[in-house]
N, C-alpha and C positions, 0 to 999 in steps of 0.2 A: 435447311434452306426453306424459305417461305415462297410460295408461288400462287398467283391469283389468275384464275381463268374467268372470262366473261363472254356472254353470248353476243354475236354480231348480227348485223342486219342480213347479210348475204348468206343464205342457207347452203350455198354451194361451196363456201370456203371450207377448207380442211387444213387449218394451220394452227399449230400450238407453239407459241413463243414463250419461253420461260424467263422470268426475272427472279434471280436467286440471291439469297443471302447465305452463302455456303458456310458450313462448319469447317473450320480449318483442320489441317493435318500437318504432321511433321514433314519437313522437306526430304528427310532421309532417316534411316534407322539410327545413325550415329547421334542425331540430335535427341532422339528419345532415350537412347542409352545413356548419354551424358546427363540428361535432365534427371533421370532416375538416380544415377550415381550422385549427382549434386544434391538431390533432395535427401537421400538416405545418409550421405556423409555430411554431417553438419557439425555445429558447435559441440554437441554432446559427445562426439568421437574424441574431441580434444580435452574438454574440461570435465567430462563425467566418467568415461570408461577407465582412464588410467587410475583415477582416484579409487574407483570401486574395485579395480583389479588388485591394487596393493592392499586395500583395506580388507579384502575377502580372500586372502591366501596367496597373493602373487600369481605365479604360474599355475597354481592349482585351480584358480578361478576359471581358467580356460575350459576345464572339463564341464562344469555346469553351464558355462556360457555357450559352448558348442552344442551341448545337448538341447538347450532351450531354443537355439536357432533351428535345429532339426525338428523339434516337437511342436513349436508354436510360431516362431518368427517367420520362417520360410513358408509354411502353409498359408498363413494369413497374407503374406506378401504376394504369393502366386495367385491366390484366390481373387484379390482385388485387381491385379493386372489383367487376369483372364476375363473377369466379369466386365470390366470397363472396355476392353478391346472388342469383346463379342458384340456389344450393343452400340458402341460409339456414341454414348450418351453421358451427360453429366450426372453428378450425385443425386439430383432431384428426379430427373426424368427417367433414370435407369430403372427405377422401381416400378416401371410397367411390368417388370417380371413378377412382382408381387406387391400390389398397391398397399397392402396392409403395413408394409415396412417402409413406406416413403419417409416416415419420420427418421429413419436411419440417415437419409440424405440430409435432412434438416439438422440433425444432431452433429453429423460430421462437419458440416459447414460452420456450425456454431463453435465447434472445437477449433477449427482453423482460424476463425475470427478472433477468438480469445488468445490463442497462442501467437498469432500474427501481431497483435497489439504489443505484447511485451517483447517478442523476439526481435522486432525491429528497433526497440530501445537498446537492446544489447548490441545490435549492429551499429547503432549510433555511438555507443561507447567506443567500439572498435574504430569507427571512422574518426572520432575525435582524437584518440591516441595516435592514429596514423598521421593525421594532419599535424599534430604537435611534433611528432618525431621528424616529419618532413622539414619543418622550419627549424629543427634543431641540428641539422646535418653538419653545421659548422662548429658545433660545440658538443655539450653533453645532454643527455635526456634530463628533463626537469625533476624527475623523481630519484636522482642519483645521490642527492645530499640532503642534509638536515638544516641548511642555512637559508631556507626560503620563507617568505612571509606566512605561508600556511602551516609551517611546522611548529610543533610545541616542544616543551622541555623534555618530553618523553620520547622524542625521536632519536633512534640510535642506528648507526650504520653497521654495527656488528655486536654480537653477544659473546662475552667471555665465559666459556664453559668451565665449571669447576670439575677437576679430574682427581683421581685417586693419588696421583703422584705429586700433588701440591702439598705443601706443609700447612700447618694450622694457621699461621699468620697470613699466608696468601689466600686461603679460603675465607678467612674472616674479613680481610680487606675487600675482597670482591663482593662478599655478601653485604657488608655495610655500605659499600658504594651504590648499592641498588635500593637503599632505604631512605625514608624521610627522616632526616636527622632530628628535627623537632619532635617527632613521634618517639624516636629512640631515647632522646633526652628525658622526655616526660615519664616513660616507663622506667628508666634507670633511677630517676629521682624518687618515684613512688616506691621502688624497692631498695633505696639506699645504696645504690651501686654506682660505679663509674666505668668508663670505657676499659680501664685496665682489668676489670673483673670479667670481661666478656670472653666467651669462647665460641667457636664455630657452631657446635651443637646447641648451645644456649640461644644463639641468635635465630637458628632455624626453628627452634621449638617455641620460644617465648616472644620473639619480635616479628613474627610473620605478618602481623597486621600492619606493620610499618613498611612492608616491602612494596616497591614500585614494579616488580617483575611483571605482573599482569597488565600493567598500563603501558609498558614499552611498545613502541610501534616502529616498524621499518619505514624508511622514507617513501617507498612505493605505496605502503598502506595509507600513510597520511596524505599522500598526493591524491589517491583515489577517493578516500572518504572526505577529506577536508577541502580539496581544491576542485576535483571533478564533480563530486556529488554535493559538497557542502552539507554533509549529513549532520554536522554539529549544530546547524542552524534550525534543525527540525526537533521538536520536542517529543511528539508521539503521533499516532494516527489521527488524532483530533486536530493536530497542527503540523502538517507536513511542510509548511513553509511555502515560499513563492516558487514560480517556475524559473528554472535555470535557463537563461537566454542562450547560452552557448550550447547546451544540450538540446534545447528546443530547435535551434537552427540546424544542428547536425541531424536531428531526427527528421526534420523537414527535408533535408538533403537526401537522407536515406530513402524516404518515400518518393522523392523525385526520381531517384535511381530506379526504384521498383516500377514507377509509372512508365518511364521511357522503355524499360525492358519488356513490359507487358501490354503496352497500348495497342500494338498490332497483333496481340495474341502470340501463338507459338511461332509465327513467322519472324518475330523480333527476338523473343526470349530464346528460341532455338539457336540463334546465332551467338548471342551473348554467352550462352552456357558453355561454349567451347572454351572460353577463358575462365569463367568462374568455377567450372568443375575440374579443370586440369591444373590451373595455376597453384592451388593449395598443395598438390603433390610435389611440384617443383620446390616450393618453399620448405615443405617437410623434409625433403632430402637434403637441402642446403643446411637447414637447422640441425639435422641429425649429424651431418659431417662436422659442423662447427661444434656441436655438443660433445662429440667424441674426442675433440682436441683439448677439452678443458680438464683441469685438475679436479679429481674427485668424481668424475662422471661414472666410474665403475661402481662406486658405492650406491649411486642412484639407480643404476641398472640392476644391481643385485637386489636392492630393496623392492624393485618392481617385479622381477621375474622369479626369484627363488621361491619354490612352492612351500606353502605351509599346509601340509595335507590334513592336519587336524581341523582346519577351518571347514572342510567339506562336511563335517558332522553337524555344522551349525545351520539351522533352517534359513537364517537370514541370508546366507550366501546364495542359496538357490533362489530365493525371492529376488535378490538383487540381480542375479544373472538373467532371470526371466524378464524383469522389468526393464533392464538395460537393453536387451536384444529387442524387446517389443517397442520401446520408445525410439530406439535407433533406426529401425526399419520404417517406422511411421505408418502402419495401417490405420484405418478408421478415421483419417483426417479428410478423406475424399481426394487427396492429391494423387495418389497412385492410380486410382480409378480414372481421374481426369486425364492424366498424362497418357495412360494406355488407350483412352478413347480416341486419341488423335492418331493412333496407329493404323496401318493397313490391316485388313481383316485377317489375312493369312500370316501375319508376323509371328515368329516363334517366341511368344512371351514365356513359354516354359523354360527355354534355355536362358532367356534374359533374367528371369526371376532368380535362378540359381546363381548366375554370374553376379548380379547386383548384391545378393546376400553375402557371397564370398568376399567381394571387393569391400563391402561395408565393414565386415568383421576384421578383415586383414588391415584395413586402414586404422581401425581402432587400436589394434595391437601395435602397429607401426608408430602411431602417434604417441603411444605410451613410452616408447624408447626415446622419442624426441623430447618429451616433457621431463622424464626422470633423469636423462643425462644432464640437463641444465639444473634440475633440483639437486642432484648430487654435487654439482659444482657450487651451487649456492650454499648448501649445508657445509661444504668444505671451507669456503671463505668466511662464513659467519660463525664458524666453530659450533655448529649445531648438528643434531641428528637429522637424517633425511626425513624421518617421521614427523619432526617438529616443523618442517617447512612445507611438507606435502599437504595439499588441500584440494578441494574440488569446487566446481562452479565458478562464479565471478572471482572468488578469492584466488583461484589458480591463474586465470588469464589476465587479471588486472592488478594483481599484487605479487604473488609468488614468482611467476615467470618473468614479469618485467623487472623484478628485483634482481633476478639472475642475469638478465640481459644487461642491466645497468653496470654490472661488474665485469663485463667483457670488454675487450678493446673495441673501439668504434661502435659503441652501443646504439647510436641512432640508426645505423644501417640494419642491424639485426632486429631492432624494435619495429622499424618500418615494415620489414618483410613479414614479421610475425603478425602484426595487426592487419596488414593487407591480406594475409592468409585468412585470418578470422573473418574479415569483411567478405571475402569470396565465399568461404564456407557458409556463412550466414545467409548471404544473398541467394545462393543456389537453393537453399531450403525455403527461404521466404518467397521466391518466385513461384515455387510449386504450390504453396499454401494459398497465396493470393490468387493465382490462376484458377485454383479449384473454386474459390468464392465467385470469381467473375464468370467462369464457365457455367456454374450451377445456375446463376441468374440468367445468363444469356440463353441457355438451353430451355429454361422454363418459359421465357418470353422472347422467342426467336425473332418475331416480326418487328419488335421494337428495339430490343436491347442488342441483339447480335449485329444489326446493321449500324449500331452506334457504339461499337466496342471501345473506342478510345474514350468517349465520354463516360461510359460505364466504368472503365478502369480509373479515370480521374476521380469520379465520385466515390468509388470504393477506397482508393488511397487517401482521399481527403478525410473521409469519415474515420478511417482507422488512425490517421495521424492525430485528429482531434481527440480520439479516445485514448491515445497514448500520452497526451500532455500531462495528466496526473502522475505519470511515471518519470517525468523529468523535473519534478519539483525537488526541493531539498531532501525530502524524505521519500522520494520516488522509488528508491531501491527497496524500500519496505513493500510498496505496492507491487513492484515487479516480483519480489520473492513470494508474496502471497499468491499471485497469479500463477507463478511457476509451480508452486507446491500443490495447488488445487485444480486449476483449470484443465490441465492435461494429465490428470492422474486417474482417479476412480472412474470418472465418466468415460474416459477414453477406453478403458478396459471393458466397461459395460457395453458401450456401443459396438466394439469389435465382437464381443460375444454374441450380441443380438444379430449382427451381420452374418456370423457363421451359422447361427441357427436358421436364419431366413433363407440362406442359399442351400445349405447342406440338408436341412430337414424339411422346410416348408416348400421351397421351390423344388427340392428333391435332388439328391446327389446323382441319381441315374440320369435325370434330365440334363443336369449340368455337365456330366461326363459326355453325353451325346453332343451337347453344344461345343465342348472342347474338341471332340473328334471332328466335328464339322469345320471348326476353325483351324486346328493344328494339323489335321490329316493323320494323326496317330492317337492311340489310346494311352491315357496316363494310367499308371498303376494304382492299386487300391491303398497304397501308403497314404496318398493324399486324402482319400475318403476317410480313412481311419483318423487322420489328424483333424480334418474339418468337422467330423461328426462327434468325435469322442475326446481325443487327447487334448487338443487345443482349448475347447471350451472348459474342460475340467481344470486345466492348468490356470486359465484365466480366473476361474472361480476361486481356486486355491490362493492365487496372488491377491485377489480382493480380500479374502478372509484374513490372510496373513498380514496384509497392509493395515486392515482394520484393527487387528489385535496389537500390532506394534506401532500404532498411530502415536505420533508425538506432535504437539502443536507447532504451527509454523512460527518461524522467527528468523531474525537476522543477527548474527553474532551472539551477543549475550542478551539481546532484547527479544523476549518471547512475546508475541503479539497478544493483545487483550482478547478476552473471550468473545466480545462482540465482533472483533475483526475475524476471528476464526469462523464465526457465523457467516460473515460475508464470503469467506472462502468456500464454505459448504454451499452457499448460494450459487457460486460459480460452478460448482460440481453439478448442481441440480439443473442448470439451464439446458444442457444437451439431453439429459434424461427426461425432463418434462416435455421437451419438444418431441422426443421419440414416442413416449407413451401417450401424450396428448393426441398426436397425429394418428396413432394407432387406434385410439378410441373413436376419433372422428371417422376414420376409414371404415371401421366396423359398422357404424351407424349408416354411412352413406351407401355402402355396398350391401347392407342387409345381412350381415353375419360373416363369420370367419371364412366359410368356404368361398364365397364370392370375392371377398376382399383379398384372399391369399392367392387366387387363381391368376395366372398370367393374362394380361390383356391381349386382345386380338392383334394389336400393333406391336407387340413385343417381338424382338428378334433382331437379326443383323440389319444394319442401317441401309445398305445398298441392295437393290433388288436382285442383282446377280448373285448375291451371297445368300439369298433366302431360298434355301433348298429344303427338301424333306418336309417336315411338318409346318415349316414357316412359309412354304410356297402357296398355301391356300389363301394367305392374306392378300396376295396379288388380286385374286378374283374379287374378294370382298371390297377392297379399296376401289377397284376399277368400277364396279357396279354402283357403289355409293357415290362416287364422285361424278359419274356420268349422270346419275339421277339428280343430284343436287344442282349441277350446272344447268340442266334442262329446266328445273323448277325455279331457281332463284336468279339465274343470270350471272351471278358472280360468286366465286368460292375461293377461299384461301386454303391451300393445302399444307400439310406437314412437309418437312424438309425433303423426304425421299419419295413422296407420293407422285410427283410429276414423272419421275423415272418409271414408277410402277405403271402409270397410265400408258406411257410410251411402250413399255415392254408388253403390256397386255394388248395394246393396239396391234402390235406386230404379231403377237401370239395368235390372236383371233382372226387377223387379216380381215377385219370388218371395219371399213371406213365410215359406215353409216352412223355409228355411235358418236363420232367426233365431228360430223359435218356441222358447220354453222357456229363453231367456237374458235376463239383465238385468245391470245394473251393480251390483256389490257396493259399498255405501257406505263400507266401511272404507278407511282409507288403504292405499295399495299396500304400504307397508312392513309392515303388520300382517297381510297375507293370506298364504296359503300357496301362492300361485300361482307360476309360473315365468316367467322373462323370455325373450321371443323376441329373440335378438340375431343380428345379421349376423355373418359370420365376421370381418369387420374390427373390429367393436365388441368382440370378445372379447380383443383384444390388450391 
């Protein structure tokens, strides 16, 4: 809150009236709990975890997954929640704790900006599919058949698998049916052969270049790529084609949803989150029940859960487990810190962190059963192996799963529920990331931006919408894939590692433990210290090294992006890192060295005066004296958000009215007065 005091003519007046722009808070603990659950449980739980689980050993993958949760995921999650709740500040201003690391806040918000841009495009895809299925309730979903204007000759509704019990003629006929007959004729003419000379083994060995097998597409694949995206109209990154009007409009609608959810801050988003966080669980249960009634579901479940213990000897499995748990819980985006900053000071965030982590991981495992039950059914009806239809990312939620739904009775109903679930999952995470951006700006400039929260929200949503337009061009999926592969990868890990070092090593683990004791009322054990100081940073470094060694260029399908595009991707990686290191250099110069730049500022500590006990109590005296002197000298002074409460508290403490005689609150808005703002050194950056 910003408060302005001004001197009045009557020296006998002893009246202080406050005009406040308050920092909001959650209406109750449930809103915070559901917001964190909604943030952590996102699209990655549905489209990334099940695929990584089956690819990395099925049920055996849960062992490294749980270990990485305990060693790196949960410690980082709890650290951000506790740090944000203690100071009740946003990602920028919270680094009063150690001004040297204010760049961590800038880097976190840069990550949220980059991810929010493409994440809402995925939400727009889900919204488009949901609207299409809604208008299809009286018939079938449009991706169920191959007789649509967007389909090609290579669209097939099922694949006939060659099995060992077939005779030679059956195998040969199936194989030739998948080949270009002109190509086959040319090769036979060159060899002086005719069709009667062919055998199954000969066609497999010598006529493979004539095969159409690699070009066949399911109806859902062609619907997504040729109708929704119109990807065939883009040539390469140099010509991604025009903007898709239908996707641009659904993207605009998605951003309008975000605006109305956040325009009043947590007062509005806290109410919406009751639906967006809980509804996906209702749909997951419904879809699981439906999936367990389908033929072939058990093959899909077996494929998902049967352990392949030999996979645990592969380093990639452990890297995938660490990266999945890290990206799923979402530290270093500034969102956890922001949501926790709206908590009551004494809230038990220790308990909350453990509950959130368990719920997140359990949801990932549960979603895997939902997905693979339907994939088992799809493999059964298309006569394929489960491994041939299983995939991850957009290919799972917009091609494989919709294809399975299209083969169920009453597919529009199940498709509507599925895409509505995706919309809810995505929106919950999107709310948290965008709120972190808005909160960071509002806390940095409280006197102007916090009082105009709706306008700030509208400006942020508009800018992010405009930045997302290149992603809804014909080749926009390429841009989206590039951003997904690079923007939230290496830089996210690096920022989180620096955050751990800043709090556990520079700010000091002992000091942080004392802060936690002041806030929670009990001491946390040294497991957390060991994770924060040693284990988690080491694991993050190992993930970075392993990711670098196993690096493969970004691409979509068979299209590997050109070298210059990969360079753009590395540019996205560098943005948060440059902000972090650049700000660190500036702070070293401004504060005259590492010691001064890393030391907590005098105004660091709990936001409310009643919570400033122990070593933070001295700040009450400092603020009281400085404000009293400034008011007497200058006539008008604008105070930081909690300083009026401090003045009131010190006034009562000293029981000395003489210091406050002759001063009252000017009723004009702060922006209309000619006072000056008292800023900390760190706030001036």
